[in-house]
Structure formats: C-alpha cells, structure tokens
C-alpha positions in Angstrom: 9.9 14.3 -6.9 12.1 11.8 -8.6 15.8 12.7 -8.2 17.7 15.3 -6.1 21.4 16.3 -6.1 22.6 18.4 -3.2 26.1 19.1 -4.4 28.5 18.4 -7.3 31.5 20.4 -8.6 30.5 23.1 -6.1 28.4 23.1 -2.9 25.5 24.8 -4.8 25.7 22.5 -7.9 22.1 21.3 -7.2 19.0 20.1 -9.0 15.5 18.8 -8.1 13.8 16.6 -10.7 10.1 16.0 -10.8 8.4 13.1 -12.6 4.8 12.9 -13.7 3.5 9.3 -13.3 0.1 10.1 -14.8 -1.2 9.4 -18.2 -1.9 13.1 -18.8 0.0 16.4 -18.6 0.1 18.3 -15.3 0.2 22.1 -15.1 2.4 23.6 -12.4 0.8 27.0 -12.7 0.2 28.4 -9.2 2.4 25.7 -7.6 5.6 26.2 -5.7 8.8 24.4 -4.6 9.6 25.0 -0.9 12.4 23.9 1.3 13.5 23.9 5.0 17.0 22.9 6.1 17.3 20.6 9.0 18.9 23.4 11.1 16.3 26.1 10.2 12.8 26.8 11.4 12.0 28.9 8.3 11.0 27.9 4.8 12.4 29.0 1.4 10.1 29.2 -1.6 10.3 29.3 -5.4 7.1 29.7 -7.5 6.7 27.9 -10.7 6.4 29.8 -14.0 2.8 30.3 -15.2 3.5 28.1 -18.3 5.2 25.3 -16.4 3.9 21.8 -17.0 5.1 18.2 -16.9 4.1 16.0 -19.8 2.8 12.5 -19.0 5.5 10.0 -17.9 8.0 12.8 -18.3 10.2 15.1 -16.2 10.7 18.7 -15.1 14.1 20.0 -14.0 14.7 22.8 -11.5 18.3 23.8 -10.9 20.3 26.2 -8.8 22.0 29.0 -10.8 25.4 27.4 -10.1 24.2 24.0 -11.7 27.1 22.7 -13.7 25.4 20.5 -16.4 23.4 23.3 -18.0 24.9 22.6 -21.5 24.3 18.8 -21.4 20.9 18.8 -19.7 19.4 22.3 -19.7 17.1 23.3 -16.9 13.3 23.9 -17.2 13.6 26.4 -14.3 16.6 28.2 -12.7 16.4 29.5 -9.2 18.7 30.9 -6.5 16.3 31.2 -3.6 16.7 27.6 -2.3 20.1 26.2 -1.4 20.1 22.5 -0.3 21.9 21.8 2.9 24.6 19.1 2.8 23.6 18.1 6.4 19.8 17.6 5.9 16.5 19.1 4.9 13.1 18.6 3.4 12.0 19.5 -0.1 8.3 20.2 -0.6 6.2 20.2 -3.8 3.2 22.5 -2.9 0.0 23.0 -4.9 -0.2 26.8 -4.2 2.2 29.7 -3.7 1.5 30.2 0.0 4.4 29.6 2.5 3.8 26.4 4.4 4.1 26.6 8.2 4.8 23.2 9.6 5.4 20.8 6.7 2.2 18.9 7.3 -0.3 21.0 5.2 -2.8 19.3 2.9 -1.6 21.4 0.0 1.7 19.4 -0.1 1.7 17.0 -3.0 5.1 15.4 -2.2 7.9 15.9 0.3 11.4 14.3 0.4 13.5 14.5 3.5 17.2 13.6 3.8 19.8 13.6 6.5 23.5 12.8 6.9 24.2 10.5 9.8 22.7 10.5 13.3 20.1 13.2 14.0 20.5 15.4 17.1 16.8 15.0 18.0 15.9 18.7 17.5 16.3 18.9 13.7 13.6 20.5 11.5 12.8 17.6 9.3 9.4 16.6 7.8 9.9 13.2 6.2 7.3 10.8 4.9 7.7 8.3 7.7 11.6 8.2 7.7 14.2 10.4 6.0 16.8 9.2 3.4 20.2 8.5 5.0 22.8 10.2 2.8 25.8 9.3 4.9 27.2 7.3 2.0 26.2 9.8 -0.8 29.2 10.7 -2.9 29.9 14.2 -4.3 28.1 14.5 -7.6 25.8 11.7 -6.6 22.1 11.9 -6.0 19.1 10.1 -4.4 16.5 8.8 -6.8 13.0 7.5 -6.4 12.6 3.8 -7.3 10.7 2.4 -10.2 9.3 -0.4 -8.0 9.9 -2.2 -4.7 12.9 -4.2 -5.9 14.7 -1.4 -7.7 18.4 -1.0 -6.7 21.1 1.5 -7.4 22.3 -0.8 -10.2 18.9 -1.3 -11.8 18.1 2.5 -11.9 21.3 3.7 -13.6 22.0 4.1 -17.3 21.8 0.6 -18.8 19.9 -0.8 -15.8 16.7 -2.8 -16.0 14.6 -0.1 -14.5 16.2 2.9 -16.3 13.2 3.8 -18.5 10.4 2.5 -16.2 9.6 5.7 -14.4 10.0 6.8 -10.8 6.6 6.2 -9.3 7.3 4.0 -6.4 5.8 5.7 -3.3 4.9 4.1 0.0 5.0 7.4 1.9 8.4 6.4 3.3 11.3 8.4 2.0 13.9 5.9 3.3 12.4 3.0 1.5 11.3 4.8 -1.7 14.7 6.1 -2.8 18.1 4.7 -3.7 21.5 6.5 -3.7 23.3 7.0 -7.1 27.0 7.3 -7.4 26.5 9.7 -10.4 23.4 11.8 -10.9 21.4 11.6 -14.1 19.0 14.6 -14.3 16.3 14.7 -17.0 14.3 17.7 -18.3 11.0 18.1 -20.3 12.8 17.1 -23.5 14.0 13.8 -22.1 12.5 10.6 -23.5 9.2 9.7 -22.1 9.3 6.8 -19.6 7.5 3.5 -20.1 6.1 2.4 -16.7 3.8 -0.2 -18.2 6.5 -2.9 -18.1 8.4 -3.4 -14.8 11.3 -5.6 -14.0 11.4 -7.1 -10.5 14.4 -8.7 -8.9 14.0 -12.0 -7.1 15.6 -12.1 -3.6 18.8 -14.1 -3.3 18.3 -17.4 -1.5 21.0 -18.2 1.0 21.7 -21.9 1.7 22.2 -23.2 5.3 25.6 -24.7 5.9 24.0 -27.7 7.6 22.5 -28.8 4.3 25.8 -29.1 2.5 25.9 -32.9 3.0 22.6 -33.4 1.3 22.7 -34.8 -2.3 23.0 -32.2 -4.9 19.9 -31.7 -7.1 19.9 -32.6 -10.8 21.6 -29.9 -12.9 19.1 -27.3 -14.1 19.2 -24.3 -16.3 20.3 -21.3 -14.0 17.3 -19.1 -13.2 17.2 -15.6 -14.3 17.7 -13.0 -11.6 14.7 -10.9 -12.5 11.1 -11.1 -13.6 9.5 -9.1 -16.4 5.9 -8.1 -15.7 3.4 -6.2 -17.8 0.7 -4.2 -16.2 -2.8 -5.6 -16.7 -5.6 -3.6 -18.2 -9.2 -4.6 -17.3 -11.1 -3.4 -20.4 -13.1 -0.3 -19.5 -12.7 -0.7 -15.7 -12.2 2.7 -14.1 -11.1 2.6 -10.4 -11.8 6.3 -10.0 -15.6 5.8 -10.5 -18.4 4.2 -8.6 -21.1 5.0 -6.1 -21.9 3.7 -2.6 -25.3 3.3 -1.0 -24.9 5.8 1.9 -27.9 4.3 3.7 -26.1 1.0 4.2 -22.5 2.1 4.7 -20.9 2.2 8.2 -17.7 4.3 8.2 -14.6 3.0 9.8 -14.2 5.1 13.0 -11.2 7.4 13.6 -8.6 5.3 15.4 -7.6 7.0 18.7 -6.5 5.1 21.8 -7.8 1.5 21.5 -10.7 0.9 19.1 -12.5 -2.4 18.8 -14.8 -3.0 15.8 -18.1 -4.9 16.0 -17.9 -8.5 14.9 -19.6 -9.6 11.7 -20.0 -5.9 10.5 -19.0 -4.3 7.2 -17.0 -1.1 7.5 -16.3 1.4 4.7 -13.3 3.6 4.1 -13.4 6.4 1.6 -10.8 8.9 2.7 -7.1 9.0 1.7 -6.3 9.5 5.3 -9.3 7.7 6.8 -7.7 4.3 7.6 -4.7 5.3 9.6 -3.6 3.8 12.9 -1.2 6.4 14.4 1.6 5.7 16.8 0.3 4.7 20.2 -3.1 3.7 19.0 -4.5 0.2 18.5 -7.2 -1.2 16.3 -8.8 -4.6 17.2 -10.7 -6.4 14.5 -12.9 -9.3 15.6 -13.9 -12.2 13.4 -16.4 -11.7 10.5 -15.5 -8.0 10.0 -15.3 -6.9 6.4 -13.5 -3.7 5.6 -14.3 -2.2 2.1 -12.3 0.5 0.5 -13.8 3.2 -1.8 -12.8 4.3 -5.2 -9.5 6.0 -6.0 -9.4 9.7 -4.9 -7.6 12.7 -6.3 -4.6 13.7 -4.1 -3.7 17.0 -5.7 -1.0 15.4 -7.9 -2.6 12.2 -9.2 -5.3 9.7 -8.2 -4.4 7.5 -5.3 -5.9 4.3 -4.0 -7.4 4.1 -0.5 -5.2 2.1 1.9 -4.8 1.2 5.6 -1.6 2.6 7.1 -0.5 1.1 10.4 2.0 3.0 12.5 0.6 1.8 15.8 -0.7 -1.6 16.9 -3.1 -3.9 15.0 -4.8 -7.1 16.2 -6.9 -9.0 13.6 -8.7 -12.0 15.2 -10.3 -13.8 12.2 -11.2 -17.5 12.5 -11.0 -20.3 10.0 -14.7 -20.4 9.6 -15.3 -16.6 9.9 -12.2 -14.7 8.6 -11.6 -11.0 8.5 -11.8 -9.7 4.9 -10.3 -6.6 3.2 -11.8 -5.8 -0.2 -13.2 -3.2 -2.5 -16.6 -1.6 -2.2 -17.5 -3.2 -5.6 -17.2 -6.7 -4.0 -20.8 -7.8 -3.4 -19.8 -11.4 -2.4 -18.3 -10.4 0.9 -20.1 -8.5 3.6 -22.8 -6.0 3.0 -23.5 -5.1 -0.7 -23.0 -1.3 -0.8 -22.1 -0.7 -4.5 -25.0 0.8 -6.4 -23.1 1.8 -9.5 -23.2 -1.7 -11.1 -19.5 -1.9 -11.4 -17.4 -5.1 -11.1 -14.4 -5.5 -8.9 -10.9 -5.8 -10.3 -7.3 -6.2 -8.9 -6.0 -2.8 -7.9 -9.3 -1.4 -6.8 -7.7 -0.4 -3.5 -4.2 -0.1 -2.2 -2.6 -2.1 0.6 -2.3 -2.9 4.3 0.9 -0.9 4.9 2.6 -1.7 8.2 5.3 0.7 9.4 5.0 0.1 13.1 8.0 0.8 15.3 9.3 -0.6 18.6 6.7 -1.0 21.3 3.8 -1.6 18.9 2.3 -5.1 18.3 1.0 -6.7 15.1 -1.2 -9.8 14.9 -2.9 -10.9 11.7 -4.9 -14.1 12.0 -7.1 -15.8 9.4 -7.4 -12.7 7.2 -8.2 -12.6 3.4 -7.4 -9.8 0.9 -9.3 -9.3 -2.3 -8.8 -6.9 -5.2 -5.8 -5.0 -3.7 -2.4 -4.3 -5.0 -2.9 -0.8 -6.5 0.6 0.2 -5.6 2.5 -1.9 -8.1 5.4 -3.6 -6.6 5.0 -1.9 -3.3 6.0 -4.8 -1.1 3.1 -4.2 1.2 0.4 -6.7 2.2 
C-alpha cells in the first residue's frame, strides 16, 4: 500500500492507494482488503473485483463511497464496508477472501498500521514493527510510502524530487517507511506510470561544532548539491530469483530461540524469507570464521523479495582481523563452502540486508565483519 487518507471534507472522505513495484501486472482477483480499528477486535473486509489488476509501476485506488475527489481522480473500486478510524487501525492487503483472525497470517501481502498519540496498551494494532504516528496529520492530509530511505514530505509531493519514482520503500517498519503529507494526492490505474529506475537521495545535513569557529575558513568552493541522482544498475542477464544449492553440503542456519551460538569456521545457509530472524528476547552469537550465505530471491505473494537477516533481539558477532565473519550470497564461491551448483555468478543485490530493529534491553556487537553482494533493498539504510 502506498498512500492512505483517513478523513478529508468529511470523516469518511477516505481512500487507500496500492502501488505495484513489479515489472509486470498483478491480478487482484481473489484478493481482499481488510481492516481492524485500534479499538475493535473484529475485522472488516472488502473483496476485489474479479477483473481488478494493477499495471506495472502503477496504482489502484480504493475509496469510501463518501470520497470527495471522485471527479478529479475517479476510483478503481468504491466500498462502504470499511471506515477508517481517526484514532488508529491497521489496513491489510490479503491474497485471499478469507477473514484474517489475528493479523499475522501468511496470506497477508502488506499491512499498514497507524495511531494518533500515545497508545493505551490494549489497542488492536498489527503494525510492521512500529505503527505510523499520525498526531500531526492534518485534515485532508495522508500518509504515503517513501520512494527510498531519504525521501521526505517535501521530496514526495507534486514537484518534489521523488514524485515519480514509485512508492516501493519497505523495511517492514511502518513508522520508518511512510511520511505525512499536508495534502493527499491519490492516483488510480489511469495515472502516469512511475519510473523507479532513477532515484534521488538526499545527503544528510552536516552540523558544525561551535568550538571550530575559530579555525581558518577553507578556500571558497562551489556549494554542493543537496541530493544525489543514482541510476539502478543492471547486470546483463543476471537473475537473482534463479539458482540451485548443493543440498548435500548446505548447513541451514538454526531457528533462533533463547541464546544460540554458531560453530566457528562453518558456512550456514538461509533460504527462507522468515528464516533469519532474531526475535525479541533471543540472542545469536556468531564466532570468528562463520560465513552466512543467503539464497535466491523468493516469491512473497506480492513480489519477489530478497532474503535478509532481521534482528529484533540481541546479536553478537565476534569476527577477528585474520578470520572475519562474512555475510554473502550462495553464489559466492570465494568465501566459505562452495554450495552453488547452478554455475551462476554473484552480483550486488543478490540478498537483502542485516536489518537491526532492536529495542531497549537488547545488545548489538558487530566486530570484524564483511558484507558481500548485499543491498537488494535500494536505499534501505540498513547494513
């Protein structure tokens, strides 16, 4: 989901916009949109029409029957079953028409949770990590998914640097993945196709320390631009969704429960979208010489996703200068056990990231560690 408005001229002036980040069309036949308000234990559901589809790099617009902009931006689907709470709630994009029960089902392709102010502690929210804080959301405004990690409210609006660069930034953290817009800008299936191949990234502002004011001023230089323009790289016929592993040599990374210590100088393999997760309260200790290899991209019901390691608990990596810990792709035969039997060469973006979202009470130590061929989540800001 790419943009949501929870009120406008009236309390039910609402819309939910979906963006397709894939290079092919997606059929929504058999899918549903579901919702649970933060004060309700039950779900509401609206099934998609049998001919519903989203063209590549394009949008699909679902609106409430009281939506006010129907003449300027017509809806692709109108519904009255779901009313978005002004306090908080979670919107789910589901790959079937069956009511979800707890908001954690594997049929959920995407979910976006939001809340206004401090939670009471017993609210029915199902965010991806953390919900969007809408305390400063204006009437007629919306929350919109970023184009990349450095996208801002200014860069995403009409005329902004990221306006036509898609809404594909997704780190499984609603709070970090969305920005607030003062004025919404819904798009339907007839809107212009986005161009995600070129992304603009803002450079962070550098603040000078007051104590350096007495130092000599540098020679005058041309003022730097406040953004970078980057073009996605294509590696000829490289396909990160293909490849085969020698199952007689692979050692799967174990499920992380409690405290798990890996064996030194051993190559481990991860081939599940959820297989490299360190949950809250758990700890993974990685000794020197360990090589962790990530498998090919996997279909997640909505698009192909890279395999990543997601840390919500504690992580201790004890590599040494002479024997570092290495994270790489299964195609990399130069590090650890050679397990690729498909004769494919490694390339940047073969796997995702080491994503650290640990909270208070958890510990993170990363010592003498090398990363090869990662970065599949463009501009994610993760390791």
